[in-house]
One Martini backbone bead per residue (centre of mass of N, CA, C, O) as a GRO file, in nm:
protein
  291
    1MET     BB    1  16.348  16.761  -0.869
    2ALA     BB    2  16.640  16.862  -0.845
    3ASP     BB    3  16.627  16.914  -0.538
    4LEU     BB    4  16.570  16.621  -0.460
    5THR     BB    5  16.827  16.499  -0.585
    6GLY     BB    6  17.028  16.677  -0.427
    7GLY     BB    7  16.936  16.588  -0.141
    8VAL     BB    8  17.001  16.286  -0.175
    9GLY     BB    9  17.301  16.323  -0.242
   10ALA     BB   10  17.379  16.468   0.023
   11LEU     BB   11  17.283  16.244   0.212
   12ARG     BB   12  17.469  16.025   0.097
   13ALA     BB   13  17.737  16.172   0.150
   14ASP     BB   14  17.703  16.194   0.458
   15TYR     BB   15  17.679  15.891   0.510
   16MET     BB   16  17.956  15.806   0.391
   17ALA     BB   17  18.125  15.985   0.575
   18LEU     BB   18  18.029  15.857   0.839
   19THR     BB   19  18.119  15.568   0.771
   20ARG     BB   20  18.422  15.631   0.736
   21ARG     BB   21  18.464  15.746   1.019
   22LYS     BB   22  18.382  15.492   1.173
   23ARG     BB   23  18.592  15.301   1.049
   24MET     BB   24  18.838  15.459   1.143
   25MET     BB   25  18.779  15.442   1.448
   26ASP     BB   26  18.773  15.134   1.462
   27GLY     BB   27  19.065  15.095   1.362
   28ILE     BB   28  19.205  15.254   1.589
   29ILE     BB   29  19.096  15.091   1.827
   30LEU     BB   30  19.210  14.818   1.732
   31ALA     BB   31  19.509  14.903   1.725
   32ILE     BB   32  19.529  14.978   2.025
   33PHE     BB   33  19.445  14.705   2.138
   34VAL     BB   34  19.671  14.537   2.010
   35ALA     BB   35  19.909  14.698   2.129
   36LEU     BB   36  19.837  14.646   2.426
   37MET     BB   37  19.846  14.338   2.416
   38VAL     BB   38  20.135  14.304   2.319
   39SER     BB   39  20.278  14.471   2.539
   40GLY     BB   40  20.163  14.314   2.781
   41PHE     BB   41  20.280  14.039   2.699
   42MET     BB   42  20.581  14.122   2.694
   43ILE     BB   43  20.600  14.212   2.988
   44ALA     BB   44  20.504  13.945   3.117
   45ASP     BB   45  20.726  13.766   2.982
   46ASP     BB   46  20.972  13.914   3.109
   47ARG     BB   47  20.868  13.875   3.421
   48ASN     BB   48  20.864  13.585   3.375
   49ALA     BB   49  20.957  13.280   3.480
   50GLY     BB   50  21.099  13.160   3.166
   51GLY     BB   51  20.856  13.201   2.991
   52PHE     BB   52  20.629  13.125   2.747
   53TRP     BB   53  20.770  12.993   2.497
   54SER     BB   54  20.966  12.800   2.658
   55GLY     BB   55  20.690  12.659   2.807
   56LEU     BB   56  20.477  12.558   2.591
   57HIS     BB   57  20.551  12.242   2.572
   58ARG     BB   58  20.436  12.217   2.895
   59LEU     BB   59  20.123  12.265   2.908
   60PHE     BB   60  20.030  11.932   2.925
   61ASP     BB   61  20.172  11.796   3.169
   62PHE     BB   62  19.972  11.816   3.406
   63PRO     BB   63  19.719  11.682   3.279
   64LYS     BB   64  19.870  11.417   3.219
   65GLU     BB   65  19.931  11.338   3.514
   66VAL     BB   66  19.644  11.337   3.620
   67LEU     BB   67  19.520  11.132   3.417
   68GLY     BB   68  19.722  10.903   3.462
   69GLU     BB   69  19.657  10.860   3.766
   70ALA     BB   70  19.352  10.821   3.733
   71VAL     BB   71  19.372  10.564   3.559
   72GLU     BB   72  19.534  10.391   3.764
   73LYS     BB   73  19.296  10.491   4.003
   74VAL     BB   74  18.990  10.435   3.917
   75ASP     BB   75  18.886  10.265   4.171
   76THR     BB   76  18.900  10.536   4.371
   77LEU     BB   77  18.686  10.746   4.276
   78PRO     BB   78  18.422  10.681   4.431
   79ALA     BB   79  18.546  10.746   4.711
   80HIS     BB   80  18.610  11.042   4.641
   81PHE     BB   81  18.325  11.136   4.587
   82VAL     BB   82  18.227  11.085   4.878
   83LYS     BB   83  18.439  11.261   5.026
   84PHE     BB   84  18.375  11.546   4.844
   85PHE     BB   85  18.069  11.605   4.857
   86PRO     BB   86  18.044  11.800   5.103
   87SER     BB   87  18.214  12.025   4.965
   88LEU     BB   88  18.020  12.067   4.733
   89VAL     BB   89  17.777  12.150   4.905
   90GLU     BB   90  17.918  12.398   5.024
   91THR     BB   91  17.954  12.546   4.757
   92ILE     BB   92  17.652  12.561   4.685
   93ASN     BB   93  17.569  12.714   4.942
   94ILE     BB   94  17.735  12.964   4.893
   95ALA     BB   95  17.604  13.036   4.621
   96GLY     BB   96  17.308  13.048   4.715
   97ALA     BB   97  17.332  13.258   4.945
   98SER     BB   98  17.471  13.484   4.779
   99THR     BB   99  17.249  13.510   4.565
  100LEU     BB  100  17.015  13.585   4.750
  101ILE     BB  101  17.140  13.832   4.888
  102GLY     BB  102  17.225  13.985   4.628
  103ALA     BB  103  16.939  14.000   4.497
  104LEU     BB  104  16.800  14.164   4.718
  105ALA     BB  105  16.994  14.406   4.705
  106ALA     BB  106  16.956  14.459   4.399
  107MET     BB  107  16.657  14.526   4.403
  108VAL     BB  108  16.677  14.778   4.578
  109LEU     BB  109  16.892  14.934   4.412
  110SER     BB  110  16.734  14.940   4.143
  111LEU     BB  111  16.485  15.101   4.248
  112LEU     BB  112  16.668  15.348   4.354
  113SER     BB  113  16.799  15.378   4.029
  114THR     BB  114  16.513  15.441   3.896
  115ARG     BB  115  16.332  15.614   3.695
  116GLY     BB  116  16.010  15.660   3.853
  117MET     BB  117  16.095  15.477   4.137
  118ALA     BB  118  16.245  15.640   4.320
  119ARG     BB  119  16.254  15.754   4.641
  120TRP     BB  120  16.530  15.932   4.567
  121PRO     BB  121  16.609  16.098   4.289
  122ARG     BB  122  16.883  16.244   4.380
  123MET     BB  123  17.020  15.942   4.451
  124ILE     BB  124  17.074  15.785   4.189
  125PRO     BB  125  17.385  15.828   4.140
  126VAL     BB  126  17.473  15.697   4.405
  127PHE     BB  127  17.359  15.409   4.359
  128ARG     BB  128  17.514  15.361   4.094
  129ARG     BB  129  17.801  15.389   4.215
  130ILE     BB  130  17.774  15.160   4.414
  131MET     BB  131  17.741  14.939   4.196
  132ASP     BB  132  18.010  14.992   4.055
  133ILE     BB  133  18.188  14.918   4.297
  134MET     BB  134  18.080  14.629   4.340
  135ARG     BB  135  18.173  14.534   4.050
  136ALA     BB  136  18.484  14.619   4.053
  137VAL     BB  137  18.527  14.429   4.288
  138PRO     BB  138  18.669  14.150   4.343
  139GLU     BB  139  18.610  13.868   4.518
  140ILE     BB  140  18.906  13.798   4.604
  141VAL     BB  141  18.965  14.063   4.751
  142ILE     BB  142  18.743  14.049   4.961
  143ALA     BB  143  18.821  13.770   5.075
  144LEU     BB  144  19.106  13.840   5.174
  145VAL     BB  145  19.020  14.054   5.376
  146LEU     BB  146  18.821  13.873   5.542
  147ILE     BB  147  19.025  13.653   5.617
  148PHE     BB  148  19.208  13.843   5.780
  149VAL     BB  149  18.974  13.915   5.986
  150MET     BB  150  18.799  13.619   6.016
  151GLY     BB  151  18.904  13.399   5.856
  152GLY     BB  152  18.857  13.104   5.751
  153GLY     BB  153  18.586  13.020   5.526
  154PRO     BB  154  18.256  13.060   5.404
  155VAL     BB  155  18.177  13.351   5.488
  156PRO     BB  156  18.370  13.529   5.319
  157ALA     BB  157  18.270  13.417   5.048
  158MET     BB  158  17.974  13.499   5.071
  159ILE     BB  159  18.018  13.805   5.101
  160ALA     BB  160  18.183  13.852   4.843
  161ILE     BB  161  17.973  13.744   4.638
  162ALA     BB  162  17.731  13.917   4.729
  163PHE     BB  163  17.856  14.191   4.669
  164HIS     BB  164  17.900  14.145   4.362
  165THR     BB  165  17.611  14.056   4.291
  166ALA     BB  166  17.464  14.320   4.360
  167GLY     BB  167  17.601  14.488   4.135
  168ALA     BB  168  17.537  14.312   3.886
  169LEU     BB  169  17.223  14.281   3.926
  170GLY     BB  170  17.150  14.579   3.959
  171LYS     BB  171  17.202  14.654   3.664
  172LEU     BB  172  17.001  14.454   3.535
  173PHE     BB  173  16.746  14.536   3.694
  174SER     BB  174  16.736  14.836   3.602
  175GLU     BB  175  16.683  14.765   3.302
  176VAL     BB  176  16.416  14.622   3.356
  177ASN     BB  177  16.264  14.860   3.495
  178GLU     BB  178  16.258  15.054   3.240
  179ASN     BB  179  16.031  14.848   3.097
  180ALA     BB  180  15.826  14.923   3.293
  181SER     BB  181  15.520  15.005   3.390
  182LEU     BB  182  15.373  15.306   3.553
  183LYS     BB  183  15.064  15.276   3.591
  184PRO     BB  184  15.042  15.109   3.855
  185VAL     BB  185  15.195  15.316   4.026
  186GLU     BB  186  15.002  15.554   3.981
  187GLY     BB  187  14.749  15.411   4.091
  188LEU     BB  188  14.859  15.359   4.379
  189GLN     BB  189  14.923  15.655   4.445
  190SER     BB  190  14.621  15.762   4.418
  191VAL     BB  191  14.542  15.564   4.688
  192GLY     BB  192  14.805  15.590   4.902
  193ALA     BB  193  15.057  15.442   4.843
  194ASN     BB  194  15.351  15.349   4.918
  195TRP     BB  195  15.655  15.270   4.803
  196SER     BB  196  15.657  14.969   4.872
  197GLN     BB  197  15.377  14.904   4.753
  198ARG     BB  198  15.437  14.995   4.463
  199MET     BB  199  15.667  14.793   4.411
  200ILE     BB  200  15.534  14.518   4.492
  201LEU     BB  201  15.253  14.565   4.316
  202GLY     BB  202  15.363  14.728   4.039
  203VAL     BB  203  15.659  14.590   3.963
  204ILE     BB  204  15.741  14.298   4.044
  205PRO     BB  205  15.532  14.137   3.866
  206GLN     BB  206  15.672  14.229   3.593
  207VAL     BB  207  15.998  14.148   3.670
  208SER     BB  208  16.038  13.861   3.802
  209PRO     BB  209  16.124  13.677   3.564
  210ASN     BB  210  16.392  13.832   3.507
  211TYR     BB  211  16.511  13.814   3.782
  212LEU     BB  212  16.525  13.500   3.797
  213SER     BB  213  16.696  13.460   3.547
  214TYR     BB  214  16.946  13.620   3.643
  215ALA     BB  215  16.987  13.464   3.911
  216LEU     BB  216  17.047  13.188   3.781
  217LEU     BB  217  17.291  13.279   3.621
  218ARG     BB  218  17.450  13.371   3.874
  219PHE     BB  219  17.465  13.097   4.014
  220GLU     BB  220  17.662  12.971   3.819
  221ILE     BB  221  17.891  13.173   3.867
  222ASN     BB  222  17.912  13.128   4.183
  223ILE     BB  223  18.018  12.842   4.178
  224ARG     BB  224  18.288  12.912   4.051
  225ALA     BB  225  18.373  13.129   4.257
  226SER     BB  226  18.369  12.943   4.513
  227ALA     BB  227  18.587  12.751   4.406
  228ILE     BB  228  18.813  12.963   4.377
  229LEU     BB  229  18.811  13.070   4.678
  230GLY     BB  230  18.928  12.805   4.800
  231PHE     BB  231  19.234  12.877   4.735
  232VAL     BB  232  19.219  13.114   4.983
  233GLY     BB  233  19.042  12.973   5.231
  234ALA     BB  234  18.699  12.956   5.176
  235GLY     BB  235  18.632  12.682   5.113
  236GLY     BB  236  18.532  12.398   4.991
  237ILE     BB  237  18.634  12.241   4.698
  238GLY     BB  238  18.876  12.431   4.644
  239TYR     BB  239  19.040  12.352   4.896
  240GLU     BB  240  19.074  12.053   4.821
  241LEU     BB  241  19.216  12.102   4.551
  242LYS     BB  242  19.459  12.246   4.661
  243ASN     BB  243  19.563  12.013   4.838
  244ALA     BB  244  19.591  11.799   4.613
  245MET     BB  245  19.795  11.971   4.439
  246SER     BB  246  20.016  12.023   4.660
  247TRP     BB  247  20.113  11.718   4.693
  248GLY     BB  248  20.101  11.589   4.421
  249LYS     BB  249  20.214  11.312   4.367
  250GLY     BB  250  19.953  11.073   4.470
  251GLN     BB  251  19.691  11.305   4.448
  252TYR     BB  252  19.564  11.325   4.153
  253ASP     BB  253  19.308  11.154   4.190
  254GLU     BB  254  19.164  11.366   4.364
  255ALA     BB  255  19.170  11.596   4.160
  256ALA     BB  256  19.005  11.446   3.944
  257ALA     BB  257  18.749  11.405   4.115
  258ILE     BB  258  18.694  11.706   4.159
  259PHE     BB  259  18.670  11.787   3.867
  260LEU     BB  260  18.430  11.600   3.802
  261LEU     BB  261  18.232  11.713   4.008
  262LEU     BB  262  18.236  12.007   3.910
  263PHE     BB  263  18.161  11.955   3.616
  264ALA     BB  264  17.888  11.813   3.667
  265THR     BB  265  17.755  12.042   3.827
  266ILE     BB  266  17.766  12.265   3.612
  267ILE     BB  267  17.598  12.114   3.402
  268VAL     BB  268  17.341  12.071   3.567
  269VAL     BB  269  17.288  12.368   3.643
  270ASP     BB  270  17.280  12.475   3.355
  271GLN     BB  271  17.038  12.306   3.254
  272VAL     BB  272  16.829  12.379   3.469
  273SER     BB  273  16.846  12.692   3.448
  274SER     BB  274  16.781  12.707   3.145
  275HIS     BB  275  16.500  12.590   3.164
  276PHE     BB  276  16.384  12.805   3.366
  277ARG     BB  277  16.451  13.054   3.197
  278ASP     BB  278  16.269  12.982   2.959
  279ARG     BB  279  16.005  12.967   3.122
  280LEU     BB  280  16.015  13.264   3.233
  281THR     BB  281  16.057  13.426   2.948
  282HIS     BB  282  15.857  13.224   2.743
  283GLY     BB  283  15.719  13.015   2.883
  284LYS     BB  284  15.556  12.763   2.795
  285THR     BB  285  15.574  12.510   2.610
  286ASP     BB  286  15.471  12.397   2.331
  287ARG     BB  287  15.186  12.214   2.245
  288LYS     BB  288  15.066  11.955   2.092
  289VAL     BB  289  14.791  11.926   1.890
  290ALA     BB  290  14.557  11.716   1.838
  291ALA     BB  291  14.381  11.620   1.553
   0.00000   0.00000   0.00000
């Protein structure tokens, strides 16, 4: 009995020591993070023309000008909606095409980088590093390089977003693959199915709801990304917004109309994709059974 009590006491002491050590490490990491943030902010503020604090009181001047001009010309907003709607459709098309291409590439990369499913097991680290590189390079950097080579337009934006999407979704898809059962794969292999047949018939049916859920979430992100890339000449509604803002006063009503179009689109896409993600991951909503 004494040995049992002593063992419990020693175990409790070890646990408390481990907890204190973890708290100390968390505190050190937090202190380093805060120090880096403060030093980075101070360096950026010193190098910035004018400084952050001295210009803080003017933070809402630009939104005030845009809203003020939009209110004055509120009767012109419907015409602006019609004018910029094709650019909005172009932005959605860029996001949709890049999401589809990126998701297909991500599916292949994820299957090639998952243990138990990989076509070439020794190449798993290589495919994982490829996905890391694809995620690490921002879309705007890829788009700027492609615009320099190919010229402005929606194609560089689509390639840039699809490249980044493949890396981001590939990581998520590979985590989904790890939870899939390998018994169907082993059964198909026992009857002579090749690698593609084993993946299509044994793995994809298990993971496709999660694949589609992540792809829809990425589609929302890509709409925002395609709008941002328009500022660097990649086409779409972002390019129109850049032009409207560049002209300054007198064109802010157009900028407000573009903001409203983009805002409404993101809300609609978010609600629709959230609905379908819930249906895909949780099944059909429960129906009340009449008594």
